[in-house]
N, C-alpha and C positions, 0 to 999 in steps of 0.2 A: 066567903069563898077564899081559899088560899091556893097559890100556885108556886111551888118551890120556895116557900117562905115569903111570897108576895101576897099581901092582903088586898083583896078587891072588895069594896063595899057594895052591898046590894043596891041595885038601882043605878049603878054606874053606867054611863053611856059607852057604846062600843068604842068610840074614839078614845075615851078616857082609859078604858081597859087596854087597848092596844098601846097607848102611850106609856102606861105603867109597865106593861110587859116589856116594851122596848127598853125602858131604863133599867130593867133588872139584869140585863146581860152585862158582862164585862166589857171594858173599852176595847176597841180594835187594836191590833198590834201597833199601828202607827201612832197611837195616842199614848203608848206606854213610855216610861222613862228610858232614855238612851244613855249608853255609856260614853264617857269622854274618850277622846282619841288625841294622840300627839304624834304629828309627823316631825321627825328629827332629821336634820342635815339634808334639806331639800333646796333646790333652786327653783324660784317661783316665776312662772309665766302668769302674770296677773290678769290677762284677758284684755288689757288696754295698751300695753307697751310691748314692743318687740324685744326689749332688753330683759334678760333674766336677772333676778335678784342675787345678791350674795348668798352663800349658804345660810339657811334660815330654819327656824322651828315654827310650827303652826299647831295651835291648840284648838281643838273642836270640843265644844260643850253643847249638849243638846243637838240642835240642828243648825247651829251657826258657828262661824269662825270667831272665837273669843279673842285670840291673841296671836300676833305674828311678830317674831323677834329674831334678830341675829344672835342674841344671847341665849343661854340655856333657859328652858322653861321647866320649872319643877312639876313633876307628875306624881300623883298618889298611886297607891296599889290598884285602884279601880280603873285607872286610865289605860287604854290600849295604846301601846307604844309601837310606832312603825319607823324603823331606821331607813330613811330614804337613800342613804349612801350616795348622796350627790345627784340623785335622779331629779327629774323636773316635775313639779307639782303644778297643775293647771286646772282651770274651771272645767266642769263637765260640758260637753258639746251640746249645742242647741240646733235642731232642725226646724226651720220656720215654715216649711211647707211639706207636711206629712199626712198620710191617710192611714191611720192605724188599723182600720177595719178592712182596708182594701189592698193589703200586701200579698197575703198568701192565697186568697180566693181568686177565682176567675170571674169575669163579668156575670156569668150566669149564677154562680154560687153566691155572689155578693148579695143577691136579693132572695136567697133561699133560706135555709134553716138558721135561724137567729142563734140558737143554742150552740150549734157547731161553729158558727162564725165567731162567736165570742170566745170560745175555747181556743180556736186557732189564733185569734188576734192576741189573746193573753200570752200564748207561747211566743209569738213574734215580739210582743212587748218586752219580754224577758231578754230575748236576743238583742233588741234595740238597746236596752240598758247595758248589756254586756259588750256592746260595740262602743260604749263610752258616751252615748247620747242620753243625758239625764233629763232632758226636756225636749218636748216636741210641741209645735203648734199644729193642731189638727184642723185642716181647712176643708172638711167635708166628709161626713160619715156618721153612723149611729154609735158614737164613741162614749156617750155618757156613762154607760154601765161599766165599761172597761176602766175608765178613769176612776170611778168610785172604788172598784175592786183594787186598783193599784194604791189609791190614797189610803185605803183601810188595811193595806198590808196583806190582802188575800192573794194578789198576784204581784210578782216583781216586774217593774217596768218604769218608764220615765214619767216625769210630770207631764200632764197633758193640758194644753190650753185648747179647749174644744170649741168648734163652731157649730157642731150639730149638722143638720141637713144642709147641703148646698141648696141655695134658693135660685131657681131658674124660671124661665118662661117656657110656654109650649114651644117645642123644637129647639130650645136653647141648649147650651152645654150643660150637662147634668141631667137632661131629659133622656133617660134610657128606656122609656116606654116603647112598646111596639106599635105599629100602625093600627093593629087590631084594637088598641086601647082608645082609639079616636072614634067619634068626637068626644071631647072633654066637656063636661058640664060643670061650670063653676059652682062650687058648693056641693058637687056630687060625690060619689064614692071615690075614695083614694085608691090608687094602684099599690101593688106590693112594694114598689120602690119607695113610695111616700109613707106607707104604713110603718115601715121599719126605721124610717128616719135617715135613709141614705141621701136622698135628694127630694125636693118637693117643688111642684110647679105652682107659680103664682102669676096671674095675668091681669092684674089691675092694682092700682095703689092700695086700695083697701085690703086686697088679698095678700099683697106683699107685707103690709103692716102686721097682719095677723100672723103670718108665718115667721116673721122676725121675732115677734113677741113670744111665740111658742118656743123658739130656740133659747131665747133669753130666760124663759121660765124654767127650762130644763137645766140651765147652768152654762150657757154659751158665754165665753169670755170675749168673743168678737163674732161678727156675722159675715158670712161668705155669700156673695152674689156672683153670678156669671154674667158679666156685662157684654161678652162677645162669644163667638164660636169657639169650639175646642176640638182637640184631636180625638179623644177617645169616644165622644158621643157620636152616635150614627147619623143624626139629623141636624147637625149644627155646623154649617159652613164657616170657615175661619173668618171670612170678610164680613159676616153679618153682625150688626149691632142688635142686641136683644132687648133689654129693658128700655122702656121710655124714660125720659128724665124724671117725669112725675113719679113713676114707679120706684126708681132708685132713690129719689128724695124721701119717699115714704119709708124706705128701709133705713136710710141715714138718720132721719128724725127719730125713728123708734129706737135705734141703737144709741143715739146721743142722749135720748131721754133716760137711758140706763147707764150713761157715763162711759160708753165704749164706742167702737168704730166699726165701719164696714170695710172689708177687704174685697176688691173686685177682680175677678179673673178677666183679663183682657190682653189680647195679643196686638191688635191694630191700634193705630193712632185714633181712629174714630171712636172705638170702644173705650180707649183710655180717656180721651177728652170728655166723653159723655159721663164717665164715672167720676172724673174730677169735678165737673160742673155740678154734679148732684151731691158732692160732698164726701165721696169715698176718700179715705186717708191712706190706703195702701193698695197698690196695683200688683197683682200677681202675674208674673211672666213678662209682659211688655216687649216680646221679642221682635215684633214687626213695627215698632214705633219709629217715626222719623225724627230728624234733629230738632225740629220745632217742638215736638211733643216732649222729647227728652228735656229740653230747656224749660218747658211748662212744668213738668214734674218737679224739677229742681226749684224753680221760682216759687211754686206753691208749697214747698216743703212736704210733699207727699212721699211716702215710702214706696220703694220698688223692691218687691220680693222676687228675686230671680233664682234660677236653677241652671247649673251647667249640665244640662241633660246629656247623659251618655249615649253614644251611638247604639249601644245594645238595646236601649229602649225603643229607638226608631226601628232597628232591624228586627226586633221581636214582633212587630206588627205584620200580619200576613200580607205578602205581596199581592197587589191587585185590590186590596180592601180600601174602603173609603178612609179608614183611619190611617193607613200607610200613606195614602196620597196627601192627606192633611199634614202628616208629620214631615213629608218632603217639602211642604210649603213653609213650615215653621222653623225647622232645624237651621237653615242657612242664616236666620236672623239672630241666633244666639250670640255669636262672637261680636257682631256689630252692636248689639244692645249693651253688652258689657263694656265695650269701648266707649259708648256714649255715656253710660252711667259714670264711668271714671272721668270722662271729659267735663261733664257738667256737675261733678261732685254730688250726685244724687244719693240720698240716704238709702243704701242698698243692704237688704237682708239676704241670707243664703238659705236654701232648702234643697230638697232632692225631688219631690213629686214622684216618687216611685209608686207604680200601680201594678197589681196583679203579677208580681214577680218576687219570690223569696230570694232568688239568685241575685237580682239587682239590689235588693235591700241589704244583702250581705256586703255590697260594695259601697255602703253609705259613706264610710271614711274615705274611700278612693274617689268618690264623687266630690267630696269636699277638697281633697288634695288636688283635683283637677283645676281648681280655681287659679292655680299658679300659672296658668296660661295668661292671666291678666293681672294677678296680684302677687306680691311676695308671700312666702309662707306665713310670716307674721301677720300680714294684712288679712290673709284668708282665715287664720285662726281667731283673730280679733273679730272678724265678721261673724263667725260661728259661735262666739261667746258673748262678749259685752255688747256688740252691736245688735245681735238678735235679741238680747235681753231688753234693750231699749224699746224694740218693737213690741215685745210682750207686755211691757209696762204701760203701753197705750190703752190697755183694757181697764185701767183705772181701778175703781172699786169692784169691778167684776173680775179682777185678778184673783185666781183661785189660790195663789201662793204668794201672799204679800211678803216682801223682802227682796234683797238684792240678789239677782242671779247673774251668771256669766262673768264673775270677777272673783279673784282671790284677795280679799281685804277684810279687815276686822269688821264684824257685824254682818257680813254677807252670808247667805245661806250656804251650807257646807255641801255643795255638789262639786266633787273633786276627782281628778285623775292623777295617778302617779305613773309617769311614763318612763320606761327604761330607754333613755336616750333623750335627745333634745329636738322636739318637733319643730321649733322655730328655725333650726338649721336643716332638719330633714323631716319635712312634713309627711313623707311616705310612711313614717312610723305609725300614723293613724290608720293606714290601710290594713294593718295586721293587729287588731286590738287584742286578739286572744293571746298573742305573744308579748306585745309591747305595753299594754295597759296592765300594770302589775297590781295596782289597787284601784278599785272603783267605789266611790262613796257617793250616796245621794241622801240629802236631807240628814246628814250626820251619821248615817248607817253605812257600814261596810258591806258591800254586796259581793266583792271579789278581793282576795288578798293572796297573791302568789309568793309573798315573802314569808317563808317558813320561819316561825319563831321571831317574826319582826325583823329579820336580817335582810 
């Protein structure tokens, strides 16, 4: 039997036939050879220091930065040359707390038509990249298909470090079931929320272990548990501690067996302390922690992934709703949490945690710029580049993109932005990426270039 020049022997197994067919197709676009590129006359913000370099030249070959020099770099006719004219070249931005499948949908649509949701998320992923965010850490949602489509060049979007489904307990943050779904039978039928991989309920150490392993099997680079109550979930009071320590330890053990880590959603000191005791290596939010807990986070070397949540997110919740009431409880703690993070020198990552709002997603850069309430522009930009990249690297061998991110240095992955202006002096430039990011490169490929003829 032959198929488009492919010879399949009689008696071949179905799996062998499928494997042979799969290998007959051409490689996806992301695997094809990439043209070299040369940035000339740029000043470099390297992601680690607030000081810009002297006028420099940067050669990209394949998907990495091959050479950086203040002297001229020779380029052949096949090299795309970009005259920076003194503009600032910086690393692509990284959002460490993103939900790629939950931006443009509303809470009802999020568990609806999977095909529609993936198409909408793909379009939003392109917008995310065009805002200069070349990498996101997705901390909850059915994002594995979108990640594959981006990696294979089918959809334009950022690198995705996926967690897969948020793992929660009955009534915990992430449990979006209705009361009509109760009672739950362990081992029984899964609800729609669970079937599509948005969030999944686990109510014993053994069940937690299974659910963690399922996310890792699908390609999770880290695991997300909800250790305490949350704002958006209807039945999870903020003050409640959810998982038992034994349940969380099961998750940590399963993740560590795969060489990666657990990130735990937690607002209160009680929830944070239980997560740390169980071995979680990153706390998401932490807005209601006390001083003693902040010091514990620092002493244990645990990461704190925080978000300067905009008022628009709180005000967008319906007045009188349980979600709005919980937001009113959480929002006052944001400023104090940032102050304690600075005081105790906690390893702090930055993200946005935008949910169910395309308008707020378009303010991604502005949310980053709002960090200047507590940090200098350079400190904020360092946090969103090299510091966030350090957190991503904790996924070890589960890292889907081995190589250095968040920096401009020789050998690093070529995720770069050419900025019309100096964001270290004026961080508000990142609030208008359409105008101010004149070149956007990810993985050595140019996705945007406003410099006509390289000028």
